mmCIF file of the N, C-alpha and C atoms, coordinates in Angstrom:
data_MODEL
# 
_entry.id   MODEL 
# 
loop_
_atom_site.group_PDB 
_atom_site.id 
_atom_site.type_symbol 
_atom_site.label_atom_id 
_atom_site.label_alt_id 
_atom_site.label_comp_id 
_atom_site.label_asym_id 
_atom_site.label_entity_id 
_atom_site.label_seq_id 
_atom_site.pdbx_PDB_ins_code 
_atom_site.Cartn_x 
_atom_site.Cartn_y 
_atom_site.Cartn_z 
_atom_site.occupancy 
_atom_site.B_iso_or_equiv 
_atom_site.pdbx_formal_charge 
_atom_site.auth_seq_id 
_atom_site.auth_comp_id 
_atom_site.auth_asym_id 
_atom_site.auth_atom_id 
_atom_site.pdbx_PDB_model_num 
ATOM 1   N N  . MET A 1 1  ? -26.940 -13.017 66.207 1.00 0.00 ? 1  MET A N  1 
ATOM 2   C CA . MET A 1 1  ? -26.785 -12.693 64.801 1.00 0.00 ? 1  MET A CA 1 
ATOM 3   C C  . MET A 1 1  ? -27.015 -13.968 63.980 1.00 0.00 ? 1  MET A C  1 
ATOM 4   N N  . LYS A 1 2  ? -27.702 -13.835 62.878 1.00 0.00 ? 2  LYS A N  1 
ATOM 5   C CA . LYS A 1 2  ? -28.007 -14.982 62.030 1.00 0.00 ? 2  LYS A CA 1 
ATOM 6   C C  . LYS A 1 2  ? -26.742 -15.468 61.319 1.00 0.00 ? 2  LYS A C  1 
ATOM 7   N N  . LYS A 1 3  ? -26.560 -16.778 61.278 1.00 0.00 ? 3  LYS A N  1 
ATOM 8   C CA . LYS A 1 3  ? -25.445 -17.405 60.570 1.00 0.00 ? 3  LYS A CA 1 
ATOM 9   C C  . LYS A 1 3  ? -25.942 -17.872 59.206 1.00 0.00 ? 3  LYS A C  1 
ATOM 10  N N  . ILE A 1 4  ? -25.111 -17.670 58.173 1.00 0.00 ? 4  ILE A N  1 
ATOM 11  C CA . ILE A 1 4  ? -25.405 -18.201 56.853 1.00 0.00 ? 4  ILE A CA 1 
ATOM 12  C C  . ILE A 1 4  ? -24.151 -18.889 56.332 1.00 0.00 ? 4  ILE A C  1 
ATOM 13  N N  . SER A 1 5  ? -24.327 -19.774 55.384 1.00 0.00 ? 5  SER A N  1 
ATOM 14  C CA . SER A 1 5  ? -23.194 -20.456 54.763 1.00 0.00 ? 5  SER A CA 1 
ATOM 15  C C  . SER A 1 5  ? -22.949 -19.862 53.387 1.00 0.00 ? 5  SER A C  1 
ATOM 16  N N  . ILE A 1 6  ? -21.671 -19.614 53.108 1.00 0.00 ? 6  ILE A N  1 
ATOM 17  C CA . ILE A 1 6  ? -21.296 -19.113 51.789 1.00 0.00 ? 6  ILE A CA 1 
ATOM 18  C C  . ILE A 1 6  ? -20.288 -20.071 51.175 1.00 0.00 ? 6  ILE A C  1 
ATOM 19  N N  . LYS A 1 7  ? -20.283 -20.118 49.859 1.00 0.00 ? 7  LYS A N  1 
ATOM 20  C CA . LYS A 1 7  ? -19.330 -20.960 49.134 1.00 0.00 ? 7  LYS A CA 1 
ATOM 21  C C  . LYS A 1 7  ? -18.200 -20.070 48.646 1.00 0.00 ? 7  LYS A C  1 
ATOM 22  N N  . ASN A 1 8  ? -16.993 -20.378 49.064 1.00 0.00 ? 8  ASN A N  1 
ATOM 23  C CA . ASN A 1 8  ? -15.824 -19.604 48.670 1.00 0.00 ? 8  ASN A CA 1 
ATOM 24  C C  . ASN A 1 8  ? -15.408 -19.939 47.242 1.00 0.00 ? 8  ASN A C  1 
ATOM 25  N N  . MET A 1 9  ? -14.527 -19.105 46.684 1.00 0.00 ? 9  MET A N  1 
ATOM 26  C CA . MET A 1 9  ? -14.054 -19.290 45.310 1.00 0.00 ? 9  MET A CA 1 
ATOM 27  C C  . MET A 1 9  ? -13.417 -20.665 45.102 1.00 0.00 ? 9  MET A C  1 
ATOM 28  N N  . ASP A 1 10 ? -12.788 -21.220 46.149 1.00 0.00 ? 10 ASP A N  1 
ATOM 29  C CA . ASP A 1 10 ? -12.134 -22.530 46.026 1.00 0.00 ? 10 ASP A CA 1 
ATOM 30  C C  . ASP A 1 10 ? -13.101 -23.692 46.234 1.00 0.00 ? 10 ASP A C  1 
ATOM 31  N N  . GLY A 1 11 ? -14.392 -23.388 46.408 1.00 0.00 ? 11 GLY A N  1 
ATOM 32  C CA . GLY A 1 11 ? -15.408 -24.417 46.551 1.00 0.00 ? 11 GLY A CA 1 
ATOM 33  C C  . GLY A 1 11 ? -15.703 -24.819 47.983 1.00 0.00 ? 11 GLY A C  1 
ATOM 34  N N  . THR A 1 12 ? -14.917 -24.351 48.948 1.00 0.00 ? 12 THR A N  1 
ATOM 35  C CA . THR A 1 12 ? -15.165 -24.675 50.347 1.00 0.00 ? 12 THR A CA 1 
ATOM 36  C C  . THR A 1 12 ? -16.323 -23.846 50.880 1.00 0.00 ? 12 THR A C  1 
ATOM 37  N N  . MET A 1 13 ? -17.011 -24.396 51.873 1.00 0.00 ? 13 MET A N  1 
ATOM 38  C CA . MET A 1 13 ? -18.122 -23.688 52.503 1.00 0.00 ? 13 MET A CA 1 
ATOM 39  C C  . MET A 1 13 ? -17.630 -23.034 53.788 1.00 0.00 ? 13 MET A C  1 
ATOM 40  N N  . GLU A 1 14 ? -18.194 -21.873 54.097 1.00 0.00 ? 14 GLU A N  1 
ATOM 41  C CA . GLU A 1 14 ? -17.808 -21.137 55.300 1.00 0.00 ? 14 GLU A CA 1 
ATOM 42  C C  . GLU A 1 14 ? -19.054 -20.556 55.948 1.00 0.00 ? 14 GLU A C  1 
ATOM 43  N N  . GLU A 1 15 ? -19.148 -20.667 57.263 1.00 0.00 ? 15 GLU A N  1 
ATOM 44  C CA . GLU A 1 15 ? -20.261 -20.086 57.998 1.00 0.00 ? 15 GLU A CA 1 
ATOM 45  C C  . GLU A 1 15 ? -19.856 -18.685 58.447 1.00 0.00 ? 15 GLU A C  1 
ATOM 46  N N  . VAL A 1 16 ? -20.711 -17.707 58.162 1.00 0.00 ? 16 VAL A N  1 
ATOM 47  C CA . VAL A 1 16 ? -20.434 -16.312 58.493 1.00 0.00 ? 16 VAL A CA 1 
ATOM 48  C C  . VAL A 1 16 ? -21.657 -15.703 59.167 1.00 0.00 ? 16 VAL A C  1 
ATOM 49  N N  . ASP A 1 17 ? -21.457 -14.543 59.805 1.00 0.00 ? 17 ASP A N  1 
ATOM 50  C CA . ASP A 1 17 ? -22.556 -13.806 60.416 1.00 0.00 ? 17 ASP A CA 1 
ATOM 51  C C  . ASP A 1 17 ? -23.173 -12.862 59.400 1.00 0.00 ? 17 ASP A C  1 
ATOM 52  N N  . LEU A 1 18 ? -24.493 -12.893 59.280 1.00 0.00 ? 18 LEU A N  1 
ATOM 53  C CA . LEU A 1 18 ? -25.219 -11.945 58.443 1.00 0.00 ? 18 LEU A CA 1 
ATOM 54  C C  . LEU A 1 18 ? -25.486 -10.707 59.289 1.00 0.00 ? 18 LEU A C  1 
ATOM 55  N N  . VAL A 1 19 ? -24.787 -9.629  59.002 1.00 0.00 ? 19 VAL A N  1 
ATOM 56  C CA . VAL A 1 19 ? -24.930 -8.390  59.773 1.00 0.00 ? 19 VAL A CA 1 
ATOM 57  C C  . VAL A 1 19 ? -26.173 -7.635  59.323 1.00 0.00 ? 19 VAL A C  1 
ATOM 58  N N  . ASN A 1 20 ? -26.352 -7.508  58.011 1.00 0.00 ? 20 ASN A N  1 
ATOM 59  C CA . ASN A 1 20 ? -27.494 -6.766  57.476 1.00 0.00 ? 20 ASN A CA 1 
ATOM 60  C C  . ASN A 1 20 ? -27.605 -7.052  55.988 1.00 0.00 ? 20 ASN A C  1 
ATOM 61  N N  . SER A 1 21 ? -28.780 -6.849  55.444 1.00 0.00 ? 21 SER A N  1 
ATOM 62  C CA . SER A 1 21 ? -28.978 -6.880  53.994 1.00 0.00 ? 21 SER A CA 1 
ATOM 63  C C  . SER A 1 21 ? -29.937 -5.753  53.645 1.00 0.00 ? 21 SER A C  1 
ATOM 64  N N  . PHE A 1 22 ? -29.769 -5.211  52.451 1.00 0.00 ? 22 PHE A N  1 
ATOM 65  C CA . PHE A 1 22 ? -30.594 -4.079  52.052 1.00 0.00 ? 22 PHE A CA 1 
ATOM 66  C C  . PHE A 1 22 ? -30.638 -3.972  50.534 1.00 0.00 ? 22 PHE A C  1 
ATOM 67  N N  . LYS A 1 23 ? -31.694 -3.335  50.046 1.00 0.00 ? 23 LYS A N  1 
ATOM 68  C CA . LYS A 1 23 ? -31.851 -3.083  48.612 1.00 0.00 ? 23 LYS A CA 1 
ATOM 69  C C  . LYS A 1 23 ? -31.716 -1.596  48.370 1.00 0.00 ? 23 LYS A C  1 
ATOM 70  N N  . ILE A 1 24 ? -31.029 -1.246  47.306 1.00 0.00 ? 24 ILE A N  1 
ATOM 71  C CA . ILE A 1 24 ? -30.935 0.153   46.886 1.00 0.00 ? 24 ILE A CA 1 
ATOM 72  C C  . ILE A 1 24 ? -31.793 0.276   45.631 1.00 0.00 ? 24 ILE A C  1 
ATOM 73  N N  . ASN A 1 25 ? -32.974 0.842   45.808 1.00 0.00 ? 25 ASN A N  1 
ATOM 74  C CA . ASN A 1 25 ? -33.925 0.939   44.703 1.00 0.00 ? 25 ASN A CA 1 
ATOM 75  C C  . ASN A 1 25 ? -33.394 1.747   43.533 1.00 0.00 ? 25 ASN A C  1 
ATOM 76  N N  . LYS A 1 26 ? -32.622 2.784   43.834 1.00 0.00 ? 26 LYS A N  1 
ATOM 77  C CA . LYS A 1 26 ? -32.088 3.680   42.800 1.00 0.00 ? 26 LYS A CA 1 
ATOM 78  C C  . LYS A 1 26 ? -31.287 2.919   41.730 1.00 0.00 ? 26 LYS A C  1 
ATOM 79  N N  . ILE A 1 27 ? -30.592 1.869   42.142 1.00 0.00 ? 27 ILE A N  1 
ATOM 80  C CA . ILE A 1 27 ? -29.810 1.079   41.182 1.00 0.00 ? 27 ILE A CA 1 
ATOM 81  C C  . ILE A 1 27 ? -30.346 -0.350  41.052 1.00 0.00 ? 27 ILE A C  1 
ATOM 82  N N  . ASN A 1 28 ? -31.478 -0.637  41.734 1.00 0.00 ? 28 ASN A N  1 
ATOM 83  C CA . ASN A 1 28 ? -32.170 -1.923  41.670 1.00 0.00 ? 28 ASN A CA 1 
ATOM 84  C C  . ASN A 1 28 ? -31.235 -3.103  41.953 1.00 0.00 ? 28 ASN A C  1 
ATOM 85  N N  . LYS A 1 29 ? -30.466 -2.997  43.066 1.00 0.00 ? 29 LYS A N  1 
ATOM 86  C CA . LYS A 1 29 ? -29.564 -4.070  43.459 1.00 0.00 ? 29 LYS A CA 1 
ATOM 87  C C  . LYS A 1 29 ? -29.683 -4.312  44.960 1.00 0.00 ? 29 LYS A C  1 
ATOM 88  N N  . GLN A 1 30 ? -29.401 -5.557  45.358 1.00 0.00 ? 30 GLN A N  1 
ATOM 89  C CA . GLN A 1 30 ? -29.438 -5.940  46.769 1.00 0.00 ? 30 GLN A CA 1 
ATOM 90  C C  . GLN A 1 30 ? -28.011 -6.183  47.257 1.00 0.00 ? 30 GLN A C  1 
ATOM 91  N N  . PHE A 1 31 ? -27.778 -5.828  48.520 1.00 0.00 ? 31 PHE A N  1 
ATOM 92  C CA . PHE A 1 31 ? -26.448 -5.960  49.100 1.00 0.00 ? 31 PHE A CA 1 
ATOM 93  C C  . PHE A 1 31 ? -26.532 -6.639  50.451 1.00 0.00 ? 31 PHE A C  1 
ATOM 94  N N  . VAL A 1 32 ? -25.424 -7.229  50.854 1.00 0.00 ? 32 VAL A N  1 
ATOM 95  C CA . VAL A 1 32 ? -25.333 -7.930  52.121 1.00 0.00 ? 32 VAL A CA 1 
ATOM 96  C C  . VAL A 1 32 ? -24.060 -7.479  52.835 1.00 0.00 ? 32 VAL A C  1 
ATOM 97  N N  . ILE A 1 33 ? -24.147 -7.394  54.165 1.00 0.00 ? 33 ILE A N  1 
ATOM 98  C CA . ILE A 1 33 ? -22.981 -7.099  54.999 1.00 0.00 ? 33 ILE A CA 1 
ATOM 99  C C  . ILE A 1 33 ? -22.731 -8.349  55.836 1.00 0.00 ? 33 ILE A C  1 
ATOM 100 N N  . LEU A 1 34 ? -21.526 -8.910  55.724 1.00 0.00 ? 34 LEU A N  1 
ATOM 101 C CA . LEU A 1 34 ? -21.159 -10.138 56.411 1.00 0.00 ? 34 LEU A CA 1 
ATOM 102 C C  . LEU A 1 34 ? -19.976 -9.911  57.332 1.00 0.00 ? 34 LEU A C  1 
ATOM 103 N N  . SER A 1 35 ? -19.857 -10.758 58.346 1.00 0.00 ? 35 SER A N  1 
ATOM 104 C CA . SER A 1 35 ? -18.704 -10.739 59.243 1.00 0.00 ? 35 SER A CA 1 
ATOM 105 C C  . SER A 1 35 ? -18.211 -12.160 59.442 1.00 0.00 ? 35 SER A C  1 
ATOM 106 N N  . LYS A 1 36 ? -16.897 -12.306 59.474 1.00 0.00 ? 36 LYS A N  1 
ATOM 107 C CA . LYS A 1 36 ? -16.281 -13.607 59.754 1.00 0.00 ? 36 LYS A CA 1 
ATOM 108 C C  . LYS A 1 36 ? -15.714 -13.628 61.174 1.00 0.00 ? 36 LYS A C  1 
ATOM 109 N N  . GLY A 1 37 ? -16.032 -12.601 61.970 1.00 0.00 ? 37 GLY A N  1 
ATOM 110 C CA . GLY A 1 37 ? -15.544 -12.521 63.343 1.00 0.00 ? 37 GLY A CA 1 
ATOM 111 C C  . GLY A 1 37 ? -14.081 -12.096 63.436 1.00 0.00 ? 37 GLY A C  1 
ATOM 112 N N  . GLU A 1 38 ? -13.577 -11.469 62.393 1.00 0.00 ? 38 GLU A N  1 
ATOM 113 C CA . GLU A 1 38 ? -12.178 -11.040 62.362 1.00 0.00 ? 38 GLU A CA 1 
ATOM 114 C C  . GLU A 1 38 ? -12.047 -9.641  62.957 1.00 0.00 ? 38 GLU A C  1 
ATOM 115 N N  . SER A 1 39 ? -10.982 -9.424  63.671 1.00 0.00 ? 39 SER A N  1 
ATOM 116 C CA . SER A 1 39 ? -10.724 -8.126  64.273 1.00 0.00 ? 39 SER A CA 1 
ATOM 117 C C  . SER A 1 39 ? -10.113 -7.177  63.236 1.00 0.00 ? 39 SER A C  1 
ATOM 118 N N  . ALA A 1 40 ? -10.570 -5.933  63.275 1.00 0.00 ? 40 ALA A N  1 
ATOM 119 C CA . ALA A 1 40 ? -9.992  -4.880  62.428 1.00 0.00 ? 40 ALA A CA 1 
ATOM 120 C C  . ALA A 1 40 ? -9.164  -3.932  63.295 1.00 0.00 ? 40 ALA A C  1 
ATOM 121 N N  . GLY A 1 41 ? -8.929  -4.317  64.546 1.00 0.00 ? 41 GLY A N  1 
ATOM 122 C CA . GLY A 1 41 ? -8.148  -3.499  65.473 1.00 0.00 ? 41 GLY A CA 1 
ATOM 123 C C  . GLY A 1 41 ? -9.014  -2.514  66.224 1.00 0.00 ? 41 GLY A C  1 
ATOM 124 N N  . GLU A 1 42 ? -8.520  -2.071  67.352 1.00 0.00 ? 42 GLU A N  1 
ATOM 125 C CA . GLU A 1 42 ? -9.175  -1.067  68.186 1.00 0.00 ? 42 GLU A CA 1 
ATOM 126 C C  . GLU A 1 42 ? -10.636 -1.403  68.499 1.00 0.00 ? 42 GLU A C  1 
ATOM 127 N N  . GLY A 1 43 ? -10.923 -2.690  68.745 1.00 0.00 ? 43 GLY A N  1 
ATOM 128 C CA . GLY A 1 43 ? -12.276 -3.100  69.114 1.00 0.00 ? 43 GLY A CA 1 
ATOM 129 C C  . GLY A 1 43 ? -13.256 -3.162  67.965 1.00 0.00 ? 43 GLY A C  1 
ATOM 130 N N  . MET A 1 44 ? -12.794 -3.001  66.743 1.00 0.00 ? 44 MET A N  1 
ATOM 131 C CA . MET A 1 44 ? -13.665 -3.020  65.563 1.00 0.00 ? 44 MET A CA 1 
ATOM 132 C C  . MET A 1 44 ? -13.607 -4.401  64.905 1.00 0.00 ? 44 MET A C  1 
ATOM 133 N N  . SER A 1 45 ? -14.673 -4.766  64.214 1.00 0.00 ? 45 SER A N  1 
ATOM 134 C CA . SER A 1 45 ? -14.725 -6.028  63.472 1.00 0.00 ? 45 SER A CA 1 
ATOM 135 C C  . SER A 1 45 ? -14.637 -5.754  61.980 1.00 0.00 ? 45 SER A C  1 
ATOM 136 N N  . LYS A 1 46 ? -13.934 -6.609  61.284 1.00 0.00 ? 46 LYS A N  1 
ATOM 137 C CA . LYS A 1 46 ? -13.843 -6.516  59.831 1.00 0.00 ? 46 LYS A CA 1 
ATOM 138 C C  . LYS A 1 46 ? -15.162 -6.996  59.233 1.00 0.00 ? 46 LYS A C  1 
ATOM 139 N N  . ILE A 1 47 ? -15.691 -6.245  58.255 1.00 0.00 ? 47 ILE A N  1 
ATOM 140 C CA . ILE A 1 47 ? -16.929 -6.640  57.582 1.00 0.00 ? 47 ILE A CA 1 
ATOM 141 C C  . ILE A 1 47 ? -16.685 -6.741  56.080 1.00 0.00 ? 47 ILE A C  1 
ATOM 142 N N  . TYR A 1 48 ? -17.555 -7.464  55.432 1.00 0.00 ? 48 TYR A N  1 
ATOM 143 C CA . TYR A 1 48 ? -17.504 -7.659  53.983 1.00 0.00 ? 48 TYR A CA 1 
ATOM 144 C C  . TYR A 1 48 ? -18.838 -7.215  53.409 1.00 0.00 ? 48 TYR A C  1 
ATOM 145 N N  . ILE A 1 49 ? -18.786 -6.452  52.332 1.00 0.00 ? 49 ILE A N  1 
ATOM 146 C CA . ILE A 1 49 ? -19.998 -5.967  51.679 1.00 0.00 ? 49 ILE A CA 1 
ATOM 147 C C  . ILE A 1 49 ? -20.000 -6.485  50.250 1.00 0.00 ? 49 ILE A C  1 
ATOM 148 N N  . SER A 1 50 ? -21.136 -7.025  49.826 1.00 0.00 ? 50 SER A N  1 
ATOM 149 C CA . SER A 1 50 ? -21.226 -7.595  48.489 1.00 0.00 ? 50 SER A CA 1 
ATOM 150 C C  . SER A 1 50 ? -22.639 -7.449  47.961 1.00 0.00 ? 50 SER A C  1 
ATOM 151 N N  . GLU A 1 51 ? -22.747 -7.337  46.650 1.00 0.00 ? 51 GLU A N  1 
ATOM 152 C CA . GLU A 1 51 ? -24.053 -7.441  46.007 1.00 0.00 ? 51 GLU A CA 1 
ATOM 153 C C  . GLU A 1 51 ? -24.444 -8.913  46.047 1.00 0.00 ? 51 GLU A C  1 
ATOM 154 N N  . PHE A 1 52 ? -25.742 -9.201  46.154 1.00 0.00 ? 52 PHE A N  1 
ATOM 155 C CA . PHE A 1 52 ? -26.157 -10.595 46.046 1.00 0.00 ? 52 PHE A CA 1 
ATOM 156 C C  . PHE A 1 52 ? -27.336 -10.730 45.105 1.00 0.00 ? 52 PHE A C  1 
ATOM 157 N N  . VAL A 1 53 ? -27.356 -11.874 44.404 1.00 0.00 ? 53 VAL A N  1 
ATOM 158 C CA . VAL A 1 53 ? -28.382 -12.155 43.407 1.00 0.00 ? 53 VAL A CA 1 
ATOM 159 C C  . VAL A 1 53 ? -28.899 -13.565 43.653 1.00 0.00 ? 53 VAL A C  1 
ATOM 160 N N  . GLU A 1 54 ? -30.216 -13.718 43.669 1.00 0.00 ? 54 GLU A N  1 
ATOM 161 C CA . GLU A 1 54 ? -30.810 -15.044 43.817 1.00 0.00 ? 54 GLU A CA 1 
ATOM 162 C C  . GLU A 1 54 ? -30.790 -15.725 42.456 1.00 0.00 ? 54 GLU A C  1 
ATOM 163 N N  . THR A 1 55 ? -30.035 -16.826 42.339 1.00 0.00 ? 55 THR A N  1 
ATOM 164 C CA . THR A 1 55 ? -29.900 -17.525 41.060 1.00 0.00 ? 55 THR A CA 1 
ATOM 165 C C  . THR A 1 55 ? -30.967 -18.596 40.873 1.00 0.00 ? 55 THR A C  1 
ATOM 166 N N  . GLU A 1 56 ? -31.472 -19.117 41.988 1.00 0.00 ? 56 GLU A N  1 
ATOM 167 C CA . GLU A 1 56 ? -32.611 -20.042 42.000 1.00 0.00 ? 56 GLU A CA 1 
ATOM 168 C C  . GLU A 1 56 ? -33.201 -19.931 43.397 1.00 0.00 ? 56 GLU A C  1 
ATOM 169 N N  . PRO A 1 57 ? -34.408 -20.403 43.615 1.00 0.00 ? 57 PRO A N  1 
ATOM 170 C CA . PRO A 1 57 ? -35.032 -20.212 44.930 1.00 0.00 ? 57 PRO A CA 1 
ATOM 171 C C  . PRO A 1 57 ? -34.131 -20.673 46.083 1.00 0.00 ? 57 PRO A C  1 
ATOM 172 N N  . GLY A 1 58 ? -33.787 -19.724 46.954 1.00 0.00 ? 58 GLY A N  1 
ATOM 173 C CA . GLY A 1 58 ? -32.968 -20.011 48.126 1.00 0.00 ? 58 GLY A CA 1 
ATOM 174 C C  . GLY A 1 58 ? -31.481 -20.117 47.879 1.00 0.00 ? 58 GLY A C  1 
ATOM 175 N N  . VAL A 1 59 ? -31.029 -19.898 46.639 1.00 0.00 ? 59 VAL A N  1 
ATOM 176 C CA . VAL A 1 59 ? -29.597 -19.966 46.309 1.00 0.00 ? 59 VAL A CA 1 
ATOM 177 C C  . VAL A 1 59 ? -29.147 -18.593 45.814 1.00 0.00 ? 59 VAL A C  1 
ATOM 178 N N  . TYR A 1 60 ? -28.109 -18.064 46.464 1.00 0.00 ? 60 TYR A N  1 
ATOM 179 C CA . TYR A 1 60 ? -27.660 -16.710 46.171 1.00 0.00 ? 60 TYR A CA 1 
ATOM 180 C C  . TYR A 1 60 ? -26.182 -16.698 45.774 1.00 0.00 ? 60 TYR A C  1 
ATOM 181 N N  . ASN A 1 61 ? -25.846 -15.825 44.845 1.00 0.00 ? 61 ASN A N  1 
ATOM 182 C CA . ASN A 1 61 ? -24.451 -15.582 44.475 1.00 0.00 ? 61 ASN A CA 1 
ATOM 183 C C  . ASN A 1 61 ? -24.034 -14.228 45.015 1.00 0.00 ? 61 ASN A C  1 
ATOM 184 N N  . LEU A 1 62 ? -22.824 -14.162 45.560 1.00 0.00 ? 62 LEU A N  1 
ATOM 185 C CA . LEU A 1 62 ? -22.251 -12.889 45.982 1.00 0.00 ? 62 LEU A CA 1 
ATOM 186 C C  . LEU A 1 62 ? -21.434 -12.329 44.830 1.00 0.00 ? 62 LEU A C  1 
ATOM 187 N N  . ILE A 1 63 ? -21.602 -11.034 44.586 1.00 0.00 ? 63 ILE A N  1 
ATOM 188 C CA . ILE A 1 63 ? -20.917 -10.364 43.479 1.00 0.00 ? 63 ILE A CA 1 
ATOM 189 C C  . ILE A 1 63 ? -20.149 -9.183  44.045 1.00 0.00 ? 63 ILE A C  1 
ATOM 190 N N  . GLY A 1 64 ? -18.863 -9.156  43.802 1.00 0.00 ? 64 GLY A N  1 
ATOM 191 C CA . GLY A 1 64 ? -18.029 -8.065  44.299 1.00 0.00 ? 64 GLY A CA 1 
ATOM 192 C C  . GLY A 1 64 ? -18.418 -6.728  43.686 1.00 0.00 ? 64 GLY A C  1 
ATOM 193 N N  . ILE A 1 65 ? -18.243 -5.667  44.455 1.00 0.00 ? 65 ILE A N  1 
ATOM 194 C CA . ILE A 1 65 ? -18.536 -4.306  43.986 1.00 0.00 ? 65 ILE A CA 1 
ATOM 195 C C  . ILE A 1 65 ? -17.280 -3.807  43.285 1.00 0.00 ? 65 ILE A C  1 
ATOM 196 N N  . LYS A 1 66 ? -17.355 -3.653  41.972 1.00 0.00 ? 66 LYS A N  1 
ATOM 197 C CA . LYS A 1 66 ? -16.165 -3.348  41.189 1.00 0.00 ? 66 LYS A CA 1 
ATOM 198 C C  . LYS A 1 66 ? -16.022 -1.889  40.776 1.00 0.00 ? 66 LYS A C  1 
ATOM 199 N N  . ASP A 1 67 ? -17.134 -1.183  40.639 1.00 0.00 ? 67 ASP A N  1 
ATOM 200 C CA . ASP A 1 67 ? -17.009 0.195   40.162 1.00 0.00 ? 67 ASP A CA 1 
ATOM 201 C C  . ASP A 1 67 ? -17.226 1.196   41.293 1.00 0.00 ? 67 ASP A C  1 
ATOM 202 N N  . ASP A 1 68 ? -16.523 2.306   41.190 1.00 0.00 ? 68 ASP A N  1 
ATOM 203 C CA . ASP A 1 68 ? -16.536 3.324   42.235 1.00 0.00 ? 68 ASP A CA 1 
ATOM 204 C C  . ASP A 1 68 ? -17.908 3.969   42.405 1.00 0.00 ? 68 ASP A C  1 
ATOM 205 N N  . GLU A 1 69 ? -18.633 4.136   41.327 1.00 0.00 ? 69 GLU A N  1 
ATOM 206 C CA . GLU A 1 69 ? -19.957 4.766   41.402 1.00 0.00 ? 69 GLU A CA 1 
ATOM 207 C C  . GLU A 1 69 ? -20.909 3.937   42.265 1.00 0.00 ? 69 GLU A C  1 
ATOM 208 N N  . THR A 1 70 ? -20.937 2.627   42.041 1.00 0.00 ? 70 THR A N  1 
ATOM 209 C CA . THR A 1 70 ? -21.772 1.748   42.864 1.00 0.00 ? 70 THR A CA 1 
ATOM 210 C C  . THR A 1 70 ? -21.301 1.774   44.309 1.00 0.00 ? 70 THR A C  1 
ATOM 211 N N  . TRP A 1 71 ? -19.990 1.732   44.528 1.00 0.00 ? 71 TRP A N  1 
ATOM 212 C CA . TRP A 1 71 ? -19.445 1.739   45.881 1.00 0.00 ? 71 TRP A CA 1 
ATOM 213 C C  . TRP A 1 71 ? -19.866 3.008   46.631 1.00 0.00 ? 71 TRP A C  1 
ATOM 214 N N  . GLN A 1 72 ? -19.878 4.143   45.966 1.00 0.00 ? 72 GLN A N  1 
ATOM 215 C CA . GLN A 1 72 ? -20.289 5.398   46.601 1.00 0.00 ? 72 GLN A CA 1 
ATOM 216 C C  . GLN A 1 72 ? -21.757 5.337   47.017 1.00 0.00 ? 72 GLN A C  1 
ATOM 217 N N  . VAL A 1 73 ? -22.610 4.762   46.170 1.00 0.00 ? 73 VAL A N  1 
ATOM 218 C CA . VAL A 1 73 ? -24.035 4.629   46.483 1.00 0.00 ? 73 VAL A CA 1 
ATOM 219 C C  . VAL A 1 73 ? -24.219 3.684   47.677 1.00 0.00 ? 73 VAL A C  1 
ATOM 220 N N  . VAL A 1 74 ? -23.459 2.593   47.712 1.00 0.00 ? 74 VAL A N  1 
ATOM 221 C CA . VAL A 1 74 ? -23.541 1.631   48.812 1.00 0.00 ? 74 VAL A CA 1 
ATOM 222 C C  . VAL A 1 74 ? -23.087 2.278   50.119 1.00 0.00 ? 74 VAL A C  1 
ATOM 223 N N  . LYS A 1 75 ? -21.986 3.018   50.087 1.00 0.00 ? 75 LYS A N  1 
ATOM 224 C CA . LYS A 1 75 ? -21.505 3.689   51.301 1.00 0.00 ? 75 LYS A CA 1 
ATOM 225 C C  . LYS A 1 75 ? -22.542 4.666   51.841 1.00 0.00 ? 75 LYS A C  1 
ATOM 226 N N  . GLN A 1 76 ? -23.204 5.402   50.954 1.00 0.00 ? 76 GLN A N  1 
ATOM 227 C CA . GLN A 1 76 ? -24.232 6.350   51.380 1.00 0.00 ? 76 GLN A CA 1 
ATOM 228 C C  . GLN A 1 76 ? -25.414 5.602   52.015 1.00 0.00 ? 76 GLN A C  1 
ATOM 229 N N  . ALA A 1 77 ? -25.810 4.476   51.421 1.00 0.00 ? 77 ALA A N  1 
ATOM 230 C CA . ALA A 1 77 ? -26.917 3.685   51.976 1.00 0.00 ? 77 ALA A CA 1 
ATOM 231 C C  . ALA A 1 77 ? -26.546 3.142   53.357 1.00 0.00 ? 77 ALA A C  1 
ATOM 232 N N  . MET A 1 78 ? -25.316 2.676   53.523 1.00 0.00 ? 78 MET A N  1 
ATOM 233 C CA . MET A 1 78 ? -24.882 2.160   54.820 1.00 0.00 ? 78 MET A CA 1 
ATOM 234 C C  . MET A 1 78 ? -24.854 3.284   55.865 1.00 0.00 ? 78 MET A C  1 
ATOM 235 N N  . LYS A 1 79 ? -24.451 4.450   55.460 1.00 0.00 ? 79 LYS A N  1 
ATOM 236 C CA . LYS A 1 79 ? -24.435 5.602   56.367 1.00 0.00 ? 79 LYS A CA 1 
ATOM 237 C C  . LYS A 1 79 ? -25.854 5.911   56.848 1.00 0.00 ? 79 LYS A C  1 
ATOM 238 N N  . GLU A 1 80 ? -26.813 5.869   55.929 1.00 0.00 ? 80 GLU A N  1 
ATOM 239 C CA . GLU A 1 80 ? -28.210 6.121   56.275 1.00 0.00 ? 80 GLU A CA 1 
ATOM 240 C C  . GLU A 1 80 ? -28.742 5.050   57.227 1.00 0.00 ? 80 GLU A C  1 
ATOM 241 N N  . ILE A 1 81 ? -28.331 3.788   57.029 1.00 0.00 ? 81 ILE A N  1 
ATOM 242 C CA . ILE A 1 81 ? -28.759 2.701   57.911 1.00 0.00 ? 81 ILE A CA 1 
ATOM 243 C C  . ILE A 1 81 ? -28.226 2.945   59.324 1.00 0.00 ? 81 ILE A C  1 
ATOM 244 N N  . VAL A 1 82 ? -26.972 3.310   59.438 1.00 0.00 ? 82 VAL A N  1 
ATOM 245 C CA . VAL A 1 82 ? -26.349 3.543   60.747 1.00 0.00 ? 82 VAL A CA 1 
ATOM 246 C C  . VAL A 1 82 ? -27.001 4.720   61.448 1.00 0.00 ? 82 VAL A C  1 
ATOM 247 N N  . GLU A 1 83 ? -27.328 5.768   60.710 1.00 0.00 ? 83 GLU A N  1 
ATOM 248 C CA . GLU A 1 83 ? -27.908 6.969   61.310 1.00 0.00 ? 83 GLU A CA 1 
ATOM 249 C C  . GLU A 1 83 ? -29.361 6.815   61.713 1.00 0.00 ? 83 GLU A C  1 
ATOM 250 N N  . SER A 1 84 ? -30.052 5.828   61.129 1.00 0.00 ? 84 SER A N  1 
ATOM 251 C CA . SER A 1 84 ? -31.482 5.669   61.454 1.00 0.00 ? 84 SER A CA 1 
ATOM 252 C C  . SER A 1 84 ? -31.710 4.755   62.622 1.00 0.00 ? 84 SER A C  1 
# 
């Protein structure tokens, strides 16, 4: 799995696993699925999903998904990825 570095809110850098990234054309936004290797119990891994925006070449900001409508569209896209 590809490793990427992210900058946390407190300014520290953290290396995480890039699980997947995808664009949802319907809402013209890109999303990323990340893992920090944390257990979610019962053999499952905790994942993080965020919108990402390229602010300058090769530099990306992660943006939390705040509204339920966007979250529903993201969940449907992830379901389609898993099923394909």
